[in-house]
C-alpha positions as CSV (number, residue, x, y, z in Angstrom):
1,X,-9.2,3.6,-41.3
2,X,-12.7,4.3,-40.3
3,X,-14.3,6.4,-37.1
4,X,-17.5,4.7,-35.1
5,X,-19.6,7.3,-33.1
6,X,-19.4,6.1,-29.6
7,X,-22.7,5.1,-28.8
8,X,-22.0,3.1,-25.7
9,X,-20.0,5.7,-24.0
10,X,-22.7,8.2,-24.7
11,X,-25.7,6.1,-22.9
12,X,-22.9,5.5,-20.1
13,X,-22.8,8.6,-19.5
14,X,-26.2,9.5,-19.8
15,X,-27.5,6.8,-17.4
16,X,-24.6,8.0,-14.7
17,X,-26.5,11.6,-14.9
18,X,-29.8,10.2,-14.3
19,X,-28.7,8.1,-11.4
20,X,-26.5,10.8,-10.0
21,X,-29.4,13.1,-10.4
22,X,-32.2,10.7,-8.8
23,X,-30.0,10.5,-6.2
24,X,-29.8,13.8,-5.1
25,X,-33.5,14.2,-5.7
26,X,-34.3,11.7,-3.6
27,X,-32.0,13.2,-1.1
28,X,-29.4,10.6,-0.1
29,X,-26.7,12.9,-0.4
30,X,-28.3,15.1,2.3
31,X,-26.9,15.0,5.6
32,X,-28.8,15.6,9.0
33,X,-32.2,17.2,8.8
34,X,-32.9,20.5,10.9
35,X,-34.7,19.2,13.7
36,X,-31.4,17.3,14.0
37,X,-28.6,20.0,13.8
38,X,-30.4,22.5,16.6
39,X,-31.4,19.5,19.2
40,X,-27.6,18.9,18.7
41,X,-26.4,22.3,19.3
42,X,-28.6,22.7,22.1
43,X,-27.8,19.7,23.5
44,X,-23.9,20.5,23.7
45,X,-24.3,23.5,24.8
46,X,-26.6,22.0,27.7
47,X,-24.1,19.5,28.2
48,X,-21.2,21.7,28.1
49,X,-22.8,24.6,30.4
50,X,-23.9,21.8,33.1
51,X,-20.6,20.5,32.9
52,X,-18.5,23.9,33.7
53,X,-21.4,25.5,35.9
54,X,-21.0,21.9,38.3
55,X,-16.8,22.3,38.4
56,X,-17.2,25.6,39.0
57,X,-19.7,25.1,42.0
58,X,-17.4,21.7,43.0
59,X,-14.0,24.2,42.9
60,X,-15.7,26.6,44.8
61,X,-17.3,24.4,47.3
62,X,-13.7,22.9,47.6
63,X,-12.6,26.1,48.7
64,X,-15.2,26.5,51.1
65,X,-14.6,23.5,52.9
66,X,-11.3,24.3,53.4
67,X,-11.5,27.6,54.3
68,X,-13.7,26.9,56.7
69,X,-12.0,23.4,58.4
70,X,-9.0,26.8,58.5
71,X,-11.1,29.0,60.3
72,X,-12.5,26.2,63.2
73,X,-9.4,25.8,63.8
74,X,-8.2,29.5,64.2
75,X,-11.5,29.7,66.3
76,X,-10.4,27.5,68.2
77,X,-7.0,27.9,69.0
78,X,-8.0,31.7,70.0
79,X,-10.4,30.3,72.5
80,X,-8.0,27.5,74.0
81,X,-5.0,30.1,74.2
82,X,-7.5,32.6,76.1
83,X,-8.4,29.6,78.5
84,X,-5.1,28.3,79.3
85,X,-3.9,32.1,79.8
86,X,-6.8,32.3,82.4
87,X,-6.0,28.9,84.3
88,X,-2.2,30.4,84.1
89,X,-3.4,33.4,85.6
90,X,-5.1,32.1,88.3
91,X,-1.8,30.1,89.1
92,X,-0.3,33.4,89.2
93,X,-2.7,35.1,91.3
94,X,-2.2,32.2,94.0
95,X,1.4,32.7,93.8
96,X,0.4,36.1,94.4
97,X,-1.5,35.2,97.6
98,X,1.0,33.5,99.2
99,X,3.5,35.4,98.7
100,X,2.1,38.7,100.4
101,X,0.0,37.3,102.6
102,X,1.7,33.8,104.2
103,X,5.1,34.3,103.4
104,X,6.5,37.9,103.6
105,X,3.7,38.3,106.7
106,X,5.3,35.2,108.5
107,X,8.7,33.2,109.9
108,X,9.6,30.7,108.4
109,X,10.9,29.2,111.8
110,X,7.2,29.6,113.4
111,X,5.3,26.3,113.7
112,X,2.5,27.9,112.1
113,X,4.2,27.1,108.4
114,X,4.7,23.6,109.2
115,X,0.7,23.5,109.8
116,X,-0.1,24.6,106.4
117,X,-1.3,21.2,104.2
118,X,0.4,20.7,100.8
119,X,-0.4,18.1,97.9
120,X,1.7,16.3,95.6
121,X,0.9,15.1,92.3
122,X,3.1,13.2,89.8
123,X,2.9,15.1,86.7
124,X,2.4,18.6,87.4
125,X,3.2,21.8,85.6
126,X,4.7,24.2,88.0
127,X,4.9,28.1,88.3
128,X,8.1,29.2,90.3
129,X,9.0,33.0,91.0
130,X,11.8,34.6,93.9
131,X,10.7,35.7,97.1
132,X,11.8,36.8,100.4
133,X,11.9,35.2,103.5
134,X,11.8,36.0,107.1
135,X,14.3,33.5,109.2
136,X,13.1,34.9,112.7
137,X,15.4,38.3,112.5
138,X,17.3,38.0,109.0
139,X,15.6,38.0,105.5
140,X,16.7,35.4,102.9
141,X,16.0,34.5,99.3
142,X,13.6,31.9,98.6
143,X,11.8,30.2,95.8
144,X,8.3,30.0,95.7
145,X,6.8,26.9,93.6
146,X,3.2,26.7,92.9
147,X,2.7,23.6,91.1
148,X,-1.0,23.0,88.6
149,X,-2.3,19.7,87.9
150,X,-0.9,18.7,84.1
151,X,-4.4,17.2,83.9
152,X,-5.8,21.0,83.5
153,X,-3.8,21.3,80.2
154,X,-4.2,18.0,78.6
155,X,-8.0,17.8,79.3
156,X,-8.1,21.1,77.6
157,X,-6.3,19.2,74.4
158,X,-8.4,16.2,74.4
159,X,-11.5,18.7,74.2
160,X,-10.2,20.3,71.3
161,X,-9.3,17.2,69.6
162,X,-12.3,15.4,70.0
163,X,-14.3,15.4,66.6
164,X,-12.0,17.3,65.1
165,X,-12.2,14.7,61.9
166,X,-8.2,15.0,60.8
167,X,-7.1,18.1,62.1
168,X,-5.8,18.0,65.3
169,X,-3.7,20.5,68.2
170,X,-1.1,20.0,70.0
171,X,0.6,21.9,72.5
172,X,4.9,23.3,72.5
173,X,7.1,25.7,73.6
174,X,9.4,28.0,71.9
175,X,12.6,25.6,71.6
176,X,10.2,22.8,69.8
177,X,9.6,21.0,72.6
178,X,6.3,19.3,73.1
179,X,4.4,19.7,76.1
180,X,0.8,18.0,74.8
181,X,0.2,15.9,71.4
182,X,-2.6,14.0,71.1
183,X,0.0,10.9,69.5
184,X,2.4,11.5,72.1
185,X,2.8,8.0,72.5
186,X,3.3,7.2,68.5
187,X,5.9,10.0,68.3
188,X,7.9,8.9,71.0
189,X,8.0,5.0,69.9
190,X,9.4,7.1,66.9
191,X,6.2,5.4,64.7
192,X,5.4,8.7,63.3
193,X,7.6,12.2,63.3
194,X,5.7,15.9,64.2
195,X,8.0,19.4,62.2
196,X,7.8,20.8,65.9
197,X,11.0,22.6,65.3
198,X,10.0,24.0,61.8
199,X,6.6,25.7,63.2
200,X,7.9,26.7,66.6
201,X,9.7,29.5,65.1
202,X,6.3,31.2,63.3
203,X,4.7,33.9,64.4
204,X,1.0,34.2,65.5
205,X,-1.1,33.4,62.0
206,X,-2.3,30.7,59.3
207,X,0.4,29.3,57.0
208,X,0.4,26.9,54.0
209,X,3.5,24.3,54.3
210,X,4.1,20.9,53.4
211,X,4.5,18.9,57.0
212,X,5.6,15.1,57.1
213,X,5.8,14.9,53.2
214,X,2.1,16.1,53.0
215,X,0.5,19.6,52.1
216,X,-1.6,21.2,54.2
217,X,-2.2,24.2,56.2
218,X,-1.3,24.8,60.0
219,X,-2.6,27.6,62.4
220,X,-0.4,29.4,65.4
221,X,-1.5,30.8,68.2
222,X,1.2,32.1,71.3
223,X,0.7,31.8,75.3
224,X,1.6,35.1,76.2
225,X,2.8,34.5,79.6
226,X,4.8,31.4,78.8
227,X,5.4,31.4,75.3
228,X,4.1,28.4,74.4
229,X,2.5,27.8,71.0
230,X,-0.5,26.2,70.6
231,X,-0.5,24.2,66.7
232,X,-3.5,23.4,64.3
233,X,-2.5,21.1,61.7
234,X,-5.4,21.0,58.7
235,X,-4.3,18.6,56.2
236,X,-5.7,19.1,52.8
237,X,-7.5,15.8,52.8
238,X,-9.8,17.0,55.6
239,X,-12.0,17.8,53.3
240,X,-12.3,14.8,51.1
241,X,-14.9,12.6,53.3
242,X,-17.5,16.1,52.9
243,X,-16.0,16.5,49.1
244,X,-17.6,13.3,48.3
245,X,-21.0,13.7,49.6
246,X,-21.2,17.1,47.9
247,X,-19.4,15.4,45.1
248,X,-22.2,13.1,45.0
249,X,-25.0,15.6,45.0
250,X,-23.7,17.6,42.3
251,X,-23.7,14.5,39.7
252,X,-27.3,14.2,41.0
253,X,-28.4,17.4,40.4
254,X,-26.4,17.8,37.1
255,X,-27.9,14.4,35.9
256,X,-31.8,15.5,36.6
257,X,-31.3,19.3,35.5
258,X,-29.5,17.5,32.2
259,X,-32.3,15.5,31.8
260,X,-35.2,18.5,32.3
261,X,-33.3,20.9,30.2
262,X,-32.9,18.4,27.1
263,X,-36.7,17.5,27.1
264,X,-37.2,21.1,27.2
265,X,-34.6,21.7,24.2
266,X,-36.7,18.7,22.0
267,X,-40.3,20.6,22.7
268,X,-38.1,24.0,21.7
269,X,-36.4,22.0,18.6
270,X,-39.6,20.3,17.7
271,X,-41.6,23.6,17.6
272,X,-39.0,25.5,15.8
273,X,-38.4,22.6,13.1
274,X,-42.0,21.2,12.9
275,X,-42.8,24.2,9.9
276,X,-39.4,23.7,8.0
277,X,-39.9,19.3,8.1
278,X,-43.3,20.1,6.6
279,X,-41.9,22.9,4.2
280,X,-39.4,20.5,3.2
281,X,-41.5,17.5,2.6
282,X,-43.6,19.5,0.5
283,X,-40.7,20.6,-1.6
284,X,-39.6,16.8,-1.8
285,X,-42.9,15.4,-2.7
286,X,-43.0,18.2,-5.7
287,X,-39.4,16.6,-6.9
288,X,-41.0,13.3,-6.9
289,X,-43.5,14.2,-9.5
290,X,-46.2,15.0,-6.8
291,X,-48.4,17.9,-7.3
292,X,-49.1,18.4,-3.4
293,X,-49.8,22.3,-2.1
294,X,-46.2,24.0,-0.8
295,X,-46.6,23.3,3.4
296,X,-47.3,27.6,4.6
297,X,-47.1,27.9,8.4
298,X,-44.7,28.2,11.5
299,X,-43.3,32.1,11.9
300,X,-43.5,35.3,9.6
301,X,-40.4,34.0,7.6
302,X,-41.4,30.7,7.2
303,X,-44.6,31.9,5.5
304,X,-42.7,33.5,3.9
305,X,-40.5,31.1,2.4
306,X,-43.4,28.8,1.7
307,X,-45.3,31.4,-0.3
308,X,-41.9,32.1,-2.4
309,X,-41.4,28.5,-3.4
310,X,-44.8,28.0,-4.3
311,X,-45.3,31.0,-6.2
312,X,-41.4,29.8,-7.9
313,X,-42.6,26.3,-8.8
314,X,-45.9,27.6,-10.7
315,X,-44.0,30.0,-12.6
316,X,-41.3,26.8,-12.9
317,X,-44.5,24.8,-14.4
318,X,-45.5,27.9,-16.4
319,X,-42.2,28.3,-18.6
320,X,-41.7,24.3,-18.5
321,X,-45.3,24.1,-20.5
322,X,-43.8,27.4,-22.5
323,X,-40.3,25.5,-23.3
324,X,-42.1,22.2,-24.5
325,X,-44.8,23.9,-26.6
326,X,-41.9,25.9,-28.3
327,X,-39.4,22.9,-28.8
328,X,-42.2,20.5,-29.8
329,X,-42.8,23.4,-32.4
330,X,-39.3,24.3,-33.5
331,X,-38.9,20.3,-34.0
332,X,-42.0,19.6,-35.7
333,X,-40.6,22.7,-38.0
334,X,-37.0,21.6,-38.3
335,X,-38.8,18.1,-39.1
336,X,-40.5,19.1,-41.6
337,X,-37.8,21.2,-43.1
338,X,-36.0,18.1,-42.9
339,X,-37.9,16.2,-44.7
340,X,-38.9,18.3,-47.9
341,X,-35.3,18.9,-48.4
342,X,-34.9,14.9,-49.4
343,X,-37.8,14.1,-51.7
344,X,-37.7,17.4,-54.9
345,X,-34.5,16.3,-56.3
346,X,-35.1,12.5,-56.8
347,X,-39.0,13.5,-57.8
348,X,-37.5,15.4,-60.7
349,X,-35.0,12.9,-61.6
350,X,-37.6,9.9,-61.7
351,X,-40.0,12.1,-63.7
352,X,-37.5,12.8,-65.9
353,X,-36.4,9.6,-66.3
354,X,-40.0,8.3,-66.8
355,X,-40.2,10.4,-69.5
356,X,-37.5,9.5,-71.4
357,X,-38.6,6.2,-71.4
358,X,-41.8,7.3,-72.4
359,X,-40.3,9.2,-75.6
360,X,-38.0,6.1,-75.9
361,X,-41.1,4.1,-76.5
362,X,-40.0,1.7,-73.3
363,X,-43.8,1.6,-71.9
364,X,-43.1,-1.3,-69.8
365,X,-40.1,0.2,-68.0
366,X,-42.3,3.3,-67.7
367,X,-45.4,1.3,-66.2
368,X,-42.6,-0.4,-63.6
369,X,-41.0,3.2,-63.0
370,X,-44.4,4.8,-62.2
371,X,-45.6,2.2,-60.5
372,X,-43.0,2.1,-58.2
373,X,-42.6,6.1,-58.1
374,X,-46.8,5.3,-56.7
375,X,-45.6,3.1,-53.7
376,X,-42.8,5.4,-52.9
377,X,-45.3,8.3,-52.7
378,X,-47.5,6.5,-50.8
379,X,-44.9,5.5,-48.1
380,X,-43.5,9.0,-48.0
381,X,-46.5,11.0,-47.6
382,X,-47.8,8.5,-44.4
383,X,-51.0,11.1,-44.2
384,X,-48.5,13.4,-42.8
385,X,-47.0,11.2,-40.1
386,X,-43.4,11.1,-39.0
387,X,-43.5,8.1,-37.4
388,X,-44.1,4.8,-39.4
389,X,-43.6,1.0,-39.1
390,X,-39.5,-0.5,-40.2
391,X,-41.7,-2.8,-42.4
392,X,-43.0,0.5,-44.7
393,X,-39.6,2.3,-44.5
394,X,-37.7,-0.9,-46.2
395,X,-40.5,-1.1,-48.4
396,X,-39.8,2.9,-49.9
397,X,-36.2,1.5,-49.8
398,X,-37.1,-1.2,-52.1
399,X,-39.0,1.1,-54.4
400,X,-36.6,3.5,-54.2
401,X,-33.6,1.1,-55.1
402,X,-36.1,-0.5,-58.1
403,X,-36.6,3.0,-60.0
404,X,-32.6,3.7,-59.2
405,X,-31.8,0.4,-60.8
406,X,-33.7,1.3,-63.7
407,X,-32.0,4.4,-64.2
408,X,-28.6,3.2,-64.0
409,X,-29.0,0.3,-66.0
410,X,-28.7,-2.8,-63.8
411,X,-25.0,-1.6,-62.8
412,X,-25.1,-2.7,-59.4
413,X,-27.4,-5.3,-57.4
414,X,-29.2,-4.9,-54.0
415,X,-29.7,-7.0,-51.3
416,X,-32.7,-6.7,-48.1
417,X,-31.9,-8.9,-45.5
418,X,-33.9,-7.9,-42.6
419,X,-35.2,-9.6,-39.5
420,X,-39.2,-10.1,-39.1
421,X,-38.8,-9.3,-35.5
422,X,-37.7,-6.1,-36.5
423,X,-40.6,-5.0,-38.9
424,X,-42.9,-3.9,-36.6
425,X,-40.8,-1.3,-34.8
426,X,-41.2,2.6,-35.0
427,X,-38.7,4.3,-37.4
428,X,-38.8,8.1,-38.8
429,X,-39.8,7.4,-41.9
430,X,-37.3,8.6,-45.2
431,X,-34.0,8.1,-43.6
432,X,-32.8,4.7,-45.5
433,X,-32.9,6.4,-48.7
434,X,-30.9,9.2,-48.3
435,X,-28.3,6.5,-47.2
436,X,-29.0,4.4,-50.5
437,X,-28.3,7.3,-52.3
438,X,-25.7,8.0,-50.9
439,X,-24.3,4.5,-51.1
440,X,-24.8,5.2,-55.6
441,X,-23.5,8.4,-55.7
442,X,-20.5,7.9,-53.1
443,X,-20.3,4.1,-54.2
444,X,-21.3,1.8,-56.8
445,X,-23.1,4.5,-58.8
446,X,-20.0,4.9,-61.1
447,X,-18.8,1.0,-61.4
448,X,-19.2,-0.7,-64.5
449,X,-21.2,-3.7,-64.3
450,X,-18.3,-6.2,-64.3
451,X,-17.3,-5.1,-61.0
452,X,-19.9,-6.6,-59.3
453,X,-21.4,-3.1,-57.6
454,X,-23.2,-4.5,-54.9
455,X,-25.7,-2.3,-52.2
456,X,-26.6,-4.5,-48.7
457,X,-29.4,-3.7,-46.4
458,X,-29.5,-5.3,-43.1
459,X,-31.6,-5.2,-40.4
460,X,-31.9,-7.1,-36.4
461,X,-32.5,-5.9,-32.8
462,X,-29.7,-6.3,-30.4
463,X,-31.4,-5.9,-26.9
464,X,-33.5,-2.6,-26.5
465,X,-31.7,-1.0,-29.9
466,X,-32.5,-1.4,-33.5
467,X,-29.7,-1.1,-36.1
468,X,-30.1,-1.1,-40.1
469,X,-26.9,-1.2,-41.8
470,X,-26.2,-0.3,-45.3
471,X,-23.0,-1.1,-46.8
472,X,-21.6,-1.1,-50.1
473,X,-18.4,-2.2,-51.8
474,X,-17.7,0.7,-54.0
475,X,-15.4,3.5,-53.7
476,X,-15.7,4.2,-50.0
477,X,-14.8,7.5,-48.8
478,X,-11.2,9.5,-47.1
479,X,-10.8,10.0,-43.6
480,X,-11.3,13.7,-43.9
481,X,-14.8,12.7,-45.2
482,X,-15.5,10.1,-42.8
483,X,-15.0,12.6,-40.1
484,X,-16.9,15.5,-41.6
485,X,-19.5,13.5,-43.3
486,X,-22.0,13.9,-39.9
487,X,-21.2,17.7,-39.6
488,X,-22.8,20.5,-40.8
489,X,-20.1,22.1,-43.0
490,X,-18.7,22.5,-46.7
491,X,-15.9,19.8,-46.0
492,X,-17.8,17.4,-47.5
493,X,-19.7,18.0,-51.1
494,X,-23.5,16.9,-50.9
495,X,-24.8,14.8,-53.5
496,X,-28.0,13.6,-54.6
497,X,-30.5,15.4,-51.8
498,X,-28.2,18.1,-51.4
499,X,-28.2,17.7,-47.7
500,X,-26.4,14.6,-46.9
501,X,-26.2,12.2,-44.6
502,X,-26.3,15.1,-41.6
503,X,-30.0,15.5,-42.2
504,X,-31.0,11.9,-41.3
505,X,-28.7,12.5,-38.6
506,X,-30.1,15.3,-37.2
507,X,-33.8,13.8,-38.2
508,X,-32.9,10.9,-35.6
509,X,-31.3,12.4,-33.1
510,X,-34.4,15.3,-33.0
511,X,-36.8,12.3,-32.3
512,X,-35.4,9.9,-30.1
513,X,-32.1,11.8,-28.4
514,X,-28.2,12.4,-28.9
515,X,-27.3,8.9,-27.7
516,X,-29.4,7.6,-31.2
517,X,-28.0,8.8,-34.9
518,X,-25.8,7.4,-37.6
519,X,-21.8,5.6,-37.2
520,X,-19.9,5.6,-40.6
521,X,-17.2,3.6,-41.7
522,X,-15.5,3.4,-44.4
523,X,-12.1,3.4,-46.1
524,X,-11.2,4.3,-49.7
525,X,-11.7,1.4,-52.6
526,X,-13.0,-0.7,-49.7
527,X,-16.5,0.3,-49.4
528,X,-18.8,1.9,-46.8
529,X,-21.5,0.7,-44.0
530,X,-23.4,3.4,-42.0
531,X,-25.4,1.7,-39.5
532,X,-28.5,3.5,-38.7
533,X,-29.0,3.1,-34.7
534,X,-32.3,3.7,-33.1
535,X,-34.2,2.4,-29.9
536,X,-36.6,-0.7,-29.7
537,X,-39.8,0.7,-29.6
538,X,-42.8,-1.0,-31.0
539,X,-44.9,0.5,-33.0
540,X,-48.6,1.6,-32.2
541,X,-50.7,4.2,-32.6
542,X,-50.0,5.5,-28.9
543,X,-46.5,5.0,-29.2
544,X,-46.4,6.9,-32.5
545,X,-48.7,10.1,-31.5
546,X,-46.4,10.2,-28.1
547,X,-43.2,10.0,-30.5
548,X,-45.0,12.8,-32.3
549,X,-45.2,14.4,-29.8
550,X,-42.4,14.0,-28.4
551,X,-43.7,13.0,-25.2
552,X,-42.2,9.4,-25.0
553,X,-38.9,10.1,-24.1
554,X,-40.0,12.5,-21.6
555,X,-42.3,9.7,-20.3
556,X,-39.1,7.5,-20.3
557,X,-36.4,9.9,-18.7
558,X,-38.9,10.4,-16.3
559,X,-38.9,6.6,-15.3
560,X,-35.3,6.2,-15.0
561,X,-35.0,9.2,-12.4
562,X,-37.6,7.4,-10.6
C-alpha cells in the first residue's frame, strides 16, 4: 500500500487560518465601539432615571391631590357645621325669648295673644320645647313650636355642593334618615342609592370606605344640638381630571428633559471616546500594514496608553527584523549544509569510474563521462545560486543519469517527459538528482538488463502548482520504509548521498513552505513513484532574489491576509 502526504488538506487549513486572521485583524468580529457603549449606558441610565422620577412625582402628586380633596372636604364640613349650629342657636334663642317674655308673662285667655302675628311655611324645621302656660289663674303645661324655613338648611347645603367636582355633601340624622341630599329626587325614585345607615353610625372623622360599589373617602361631622350628621363623600375618581392634566405636564417635561440630557450625554460621550477612537484607528492602520504615528492625546491615562502602544510597536518592529535576519541566516546555513551533503560521494564515485575507464583504455566512454560531469558541475555551481530554472535542473538530471547508465552498463533505461511550459519556472537546484539516485539504489540498480528496468521523469503544471514525478518499476519499498523515508530517524537506511530523500524534502519546505515537498507512493515489487510538489513561480531575477532572501513567500502571505 502507498501513502500520500496530503497537500490539499494542509493548503485548505493554511488558507482558512489566513482568512480568519484577516477577519480578526480587520475587526469583523469586534463588537460596538467605545463611543456607542458609553452612549448606550448613559442613555439607559437617563431613561431609567427619568421614568423612575416621573413615576415617583406622579404618585406623590396623586396622593397630594387626594389628600387636598379630603382636607377641603373636612374644612368645608367644619364650617358648615358651625353655620348650621349658629342658625339652630338663633332658633333656640327665639324660643327662649317667646317663653320668658310672652308666654310666662301673659295669659292665654288674654286677647293680646290673639294679636301676635304668625307665619306658615310648607317646608319647615320645627324646634319644640315644654312650657308652662297661664290659663287664667290656673297654670297648665304646653308645647312651644318654633318653625324655621327648611330653605335655610337647603341653601347652605346647596352652597357647599356647588363647584365641588365629584365630591358631594348631604345631611342626615343619627337614625340614617336623609334630611338633605343634592340628588334626593333620584334617590326617592330608586335610580341611585346611598348607604346612609352605614355612615350614620360613624363618629366624627375621615374614613376610607367602599360605598355603592366604589372606593372612596367619607368625612363625617356632627351637629351637636340635634345629632344630625353632615356627610362628605370624596370618591377616588375625584382626582382623575387633575391627574390627567398633570400627566400631560409630566410627560412633556420628561420628554424635554430627556432630549436635553441625551444631547449632553452625546457631547460627553464624544469627548471621552474621541481619543480612544483615534488611538484605535491608528492601531488598526498599523495592523493593516501602514506605518502611521500612534495617536497620543486625551487624558493622561490614554496618553500613557498611546505611548506604551507606540513603544511596543517599535520594539516589535526591531524584534521582527532581528528574527527575519536570524531566520534567513539559519535557512541559508541549512541550505548550504544540506546541499553540500549531496555532492561529495557522487563526485568521488564518478571520478573513480572515469579513472577505471582510462585505465581500461575506454577513452571514448571516459570523454563522455567527463563531458557529462562538466555539465553537471556547471549547473551544480550555478554561480552560487540556490534557485535555478526547471530546464537547468532537468539538464542536470539528464547528465547525472547518463553518467549512472555508463556506470551500471545500461542495465536500465531512462525517459524524460517534460511539458515545455514548466521549463521557465523556479526550482531549488539539486532536488531531482537525489530522487534519481534513490530510484537506482532502491529500484532498478539491482535488476538485470533483461528485467526491463526503467526510470521515467515527468514534469507538468496544474493550476498554480508544478509536479515533477520520478517513477521506477523496481523493487519498491515496504510500508514501514514509506512511512519513515521522509522522517529524520534511523529506521530507513540512507544510500547513495548518505542523507536520503529527507534532505530534498526539507530543502523544498525551507524554501517554499510546509505545504510543499515530496509525496511518496510505493509497494513491494510494484515500483516507486515520488512526486516533487512546488509552487509555480516564473523564473526571473526578481523572483529568484526574493526567494533566496526568503521575501517572496512573506509578500505572498501578506497579500492573502489583505
